[in-house]
GUPAGU-332659 format. One record per residue (C-alpha): residue in one letter; chain; x, y, z. Coordinates in Angstrom, 3 decimals. Layout:
BEGIN
<node residu="A" chaine="A" X="X" Y="Y" Z="Z"/>
...
# end
This chain:
BEGIN
<node residu="M" chaine="A" X="-34.922" Y="-26.765" Z="61.494"/>
<node residu="N" chaine="A" X="-33.356" Y="-27.121" Z="58.036"/>
<node residu="K" chaine="A" X="-33.928" Y="-29.752" Z="55.611"/>
<node residu="K" chaine="A" X="-30.393" Y="-31.402" Z="55.952"/>
<node residu="I" chaine="A" X="-31.089" Y="-31.991" Z="59.696"/>
<node residu="I" chaine="A" X="-34.506" Y="-33.496" Z="59.067"/>
<node residu="K" chaine="A" X="-33.151" Y="-35.612" Z="56.383"/>
<node residu="K" chaine="A" X="-30.159" Y="-36.868" Z="58.673"/>
<node residu="L" chaine="A" X="-33.052" Y="-37.743" Z="61.335"/>
<node residu="A" chaine="A" X="-34.811" Y="-39.681" Z="58.544"/>
<node residu="E" chaine="A" X="-31.883" Y="-41.659" Z="57.955"/>
<node residu="E" chaine="A" X="-31.342" Y="-42.230" Z="61.477"/>
<node residu="S" chaine="A" X="-34.715" Y="-43.547" Z="61.810"/>
<node residu="Y" chaine="A" X="-33.682" Y="-46.906" Z="60.137"/>
<node residu="S" chaine="A" X="-31.857" Y="-49.727" Z="61.902"/>
<node residu="N" chaine="A" X="-30.575" Y="-52.611" Z="59.515"/>
<node residu="K" chaine="A" X="-32.697" Y="-51.106" Z="56.705"/>
<node residu="K" chaine="A" X="-35.833" Y="-51.325" Z="58.487"/>
<node residu="L" chaine="A" X="-37.901" Y="-48.485" Z="59.972"/>
<node residu="N" chaine="A" X="-37.408" Y="-48.267" Z="63.784"/>
<node residu="S" chaine="A" X="-40.645" Y="-47.164" Z="65.336"/>
<node residu="I" chaine="A" X="-39.214" Y="-46.315" Z="68.585"/>
<node residu="K" chaine="A" X="-36.855" Y="-43.797" Z="67.154"/>
<node residu="V" chaine="A" X="-39.579" Y="-42.391" Z="64.691"/>
<node residu="F" chaine="A" X="-41.971" Y="-41.844" Z="67.605"/>
<node residu="A" chaine="A" X="-39.069" Y="-40.170" Z="69.619"/>
<node residu="F" chaine="A" X="-38.204" Y="-37.857" Z="66.715"/>
<node residu="A" chaine="A" X="-41.952" Y="-37.089" Z="65.999"/>
<node residu="K" chaine="A" X="-42.337" Y="-35.888" Z="69.552"/>
<node residu="A" chaine="A" X="-39.343" Y="-33.651" Z="69.160"/>
<node residu="L" chaine="A" X="-40.246" Y="-32.034" Z="65.853"/>
<node residu="K" chaine="A" X="-42.700" Y="-29.084" Z="65.358"/>
<node residu="R" chaine="A" X="-45.671" Y="-29.316" Z="63.141"/>
<node residu="G" chaine="A" X="-43.847" Y="-28.055" Z="59.931"/>
<node residu="D" chaine="A" X="-40.725" Y="-29.919" Z="60.462"/>
<node residu="L" chaine="A" X="-42.809" Y="-33.062" Z="61.152"/>
<node residu="R" chaine="A" X="-44.573" Y="-32.773" Z="57.960"/>
<node residu="E" chaine="A" X="-41.081" Y="-32.492" Z="56.122"/>
<node residu="Y" chaine="A" X="-39.951" Y="-35.586" Z="58.225"/>
<node residu="I" chaine="A" X="-42.845" Y="-37.795" Z="57.170"/>
<node residu="R" chaine="A" X="-42.399" Y="-36.567" Z="53.541"/>
<node residu="I" chaine="A" X="-38.642" Y="-37.706" Z="53.607"/>
<node residu="L" chaine="A" X="-39.686" Y="-41.018" Z="55.323"/>
<node residu="K" chaine="A" X="-42.171" Y="-41.834" Z="52.581"/>
<node residu="N" chaine="A" X="-39.671" Y="-41.134" Z="49.940"/>
<node residu="F" chaine="A" X="-37.236" Y="-43.390" Z="51.701"/>
<node residu="E" chaine="A" X="-39.706" Y="-46.066" Z="51.813"/>
<node residu="D" chaine="A" X="-40.609" Y="-45.612" Z="48.117"/>
<node residu="R" chaine="A" X="-36.935" Y="-45.961" Z="47.168"/>
<node residu="M" chaine="A" X="-36.532" Y="-49.103" Z="49.306"/>
<node residu="T" chaine="A" X="-39.589" Y="-50.878" Z="47.889"/>
<node residu="V" chaine="A" X="-40.554" Y="-52.769" Z="44.809"/>
<node residu="S" chaine="A" X="-44.278" Y="-53.320" Z="44.033"/>
<node residu="I" chaine="A" X="-45.100" Y="-56.120" Z="41.915"/>
<node residu="T" chaine="A" X="-48.662" Y="-56.634" Z="40.299"/>
<node residu="L" chaine="A" X="-49.755" Y="-60.018" Z="39.089"/>
<node residu="P" chaine="A" X="-53.104" Y="-61.329" Z="37.675"/>
<node residu="K" chaine="A" X="-52.935" Y="-64.335" Z="39.840"/>
<node residu="E" chaine="A" X="-51.053" Y="-65.755" Z="43.035"/>
<node residu="T" chaine="A" X="-49.747" Y="-68.791" Z="41.328"/>
<node residu="E" chaine="A" X="-46.497" Y="-67.222" Z="40.170"/>
<node residu="I" chaine="A" X="-45.415" Y="-65.457" Z="43.330"/>
<node residu="G" chaine="A" X="-42.964" Y="-68.218" Z="44.758"/>
<node residu="L" chaine="A" X="-40.790" Y="-68.526" Z="41.742"/>
<node residu="L" chaine="A" X="-40.957" Y="-64.755" Z="41.083"/>
<node residu="R" chaine="A" X="-40.081" Y="-63.698" Z="44.673"/>
<node residu="R" chaine="A" X="-36.830" Y="-65.667" Z="44.383"/>
<node residu="K" chaine="A" X="-35.947" Y="-64.234" Z="41.028"/>
<node residu="L" chaine="A" X="-36.892" Y="-60.687" Z="42.102"/>
<node residu="S" chaine="A" X="-34.748" Y="-60.831" Z="45.136"/>
<node residu="K" chaine="A" X="-31.684" Y="-61.487" Z="43.090"/>
<node residu="I" chaine="A" X="-32.468" Y="-58.565" Z="40.892"/>
<node residu="Y" chaine="A" X="-33.437" Y="-56.242" Z="43.707"/>
<node residu="P" chaine="A" X="-31.298" Y="-57.701" Z="46.744"/>
<node residu="N" chaine="A" X="-31.588" Y="-54.685" Z="49.089"/>
<node residu="K" chaine="A" X="-35.246" Y="-53.862" Z="48.621"/>
<node residu="K" chaine="A" X="-38.541" Y="-54.994" Z="50.059"/>
<node residu="I" chaine="A" X="-40.741" Y="-56.745" Z="47.527"/>
<node residu="I" chaine="A" X="-44.526" Y="-56.352" Z="47.793"/>
<node residu="F" chaine="A" X="-46.899" Y="-58.582" Z="45.807"/>
<node residu="T" chaine="A" X="-50.528" Y="-57.503" Z="44.975"/>
<node residu="I" chaine="A" X="-53.051" Y="-59.464" Z="42.852"/>
<node residu="D" chaine="A" X="-55.039" Y="-57.393" Z="40.052"/>
<node residu="P" chaine="A" X="-57.551" Y="-59.888" Z="38.580"/>
<node residu="T" chaine="A" X="-58.362" Y="-57.300" Z="35.886"/>
<node residu="M" chaine="A" X="-54.837" Y="-57.540" Z="34.464"/>
<node residu="L" chaine="A" X="-54.621" Y="-59.981" Z="31.659"/>
<node residu="A" chaine="A" X="-51.452" Y="-62.251" Z="31.429"/>
<node residu="G" chaine="A" X="-48.477" Y="-60.256" Z="32.504"/>
<node residu="I" chaine="A" X="-46.646" Y="-58.322" Z="35.332"/>
<node residu="R" chaine="A" X="-46.244" Y="-54.741" Z="36.418"/>
<node residu="V" chaine="A" X="-43.190" Y="-53.854" Z="38.317"/>
<node residu="V" chaine="A" X="-42.959" Y="-50.323" Z="40.191"/>
<node residu="D" chaine="A" X="-39.513" Y="-49.603" Z="41.319"/>
<node residu="Y" chaine="A" X="-39.723" Y="-46.016" Z="42.736"/>
<node residu="D" chaine="A" X="-40.215" Y="-43.750" Z="39.901"/>
<node residu="N" chaine="A" X="-39.927" Y="-46.434" Z="37.091"/>
<node residu="V" chaine="A" X="-42.935" Y="-48.495" Z="36.111"/>
<node residu="Y" chaine="A" X="-42.551" Y="-51.457" Z="33.839"/>
<node residu="E" chaine="A" X="-45.920" Y="-52.846" Z="32.562"/>
<node residu="L" chaine="A" X="-45.833" Y="-55.735" Z="30.688"/>
<node residu="S" chaine="A" X="-49.331" Y="-57.325" Z="30.238"/>
<node residu="L" chaine="A" X="-51.649" Y="-58.284" Z="27.429"/>
<node residu="K" chaine="A" X="-54.267" Y="-55.625" Z="28.479"/>
<node residu="N" chaine="A" X="-51.504" Y="-52.887" Z="28.253"/>
<node residu="S" chaine="A" X="-50.427" Y="-53.979" Z="24.898"/>
<node residu="L" chaine="A" X="-53.942" Y="-54.283" Z="23.504"/>
<node residu="E" chaine="A" X="-54.724" Y="-50.908" Z="24.833"/>
<node residu="N" chaine="A" X="-51.509" Y="-49.385" Z="23.305"/>
<node residu="R" chaine="A" X="-52.341" Y="-50.858" Z="19.959"/>
<node residu="L" chaine="A" X="-55.887" Y="-49.779" Z="20.040"/>
<node residu="N" chaine="A" X="-54.671" Y="-46.283" Z="20.744"/>
<node residu="Q" chaine="A" X="-52.146" Y="-46.411" Z="17.862"/>
<node residu="I" chaine="A" X="-54.715" Y="-47.554" Z="15.259"/>
<node residu="T" chaine="A" X="-57.213" Y="-44.963" Z="16.448"/>
<node residu="S" chaine="A" X="-54.868" Y="-42.257" Z="16.473"/>
<node residu="R" chaine="A" X="-53.817" Y="-43.064" Z="12.753"/>
<node residu="Y" chaine="A" X="-57.388" Y="-42.967" Z="11.627"/>
<node residu="D" chaine="A" X="-58.487" Y="-39.920" Z="13.377"/>
# end
């Protein structure tokens, strides 16, 4: 089976922008092992494109951010994770784009700049 057909099957696996598990199981049973591997890879790629991951240092800001980010990313699923090692900031991962605005990241960048100048 060629990649175009497998990609079409992956697109058909979604109903109302959500993955339909009944369709996925039906397609998975019908595919050969190599085609199934390609199908799963394409599904993961679709999920990555439809998901925005937000990392925060604490939970207190989630409600306000969820409302604001749902306006910025209206057709995407927003997933929040808490990372207590992050110092005051936010990390947004939108498919291949990573936006990291944290105090820890800024301090590490400054330290790297300073050490690279004096080496």
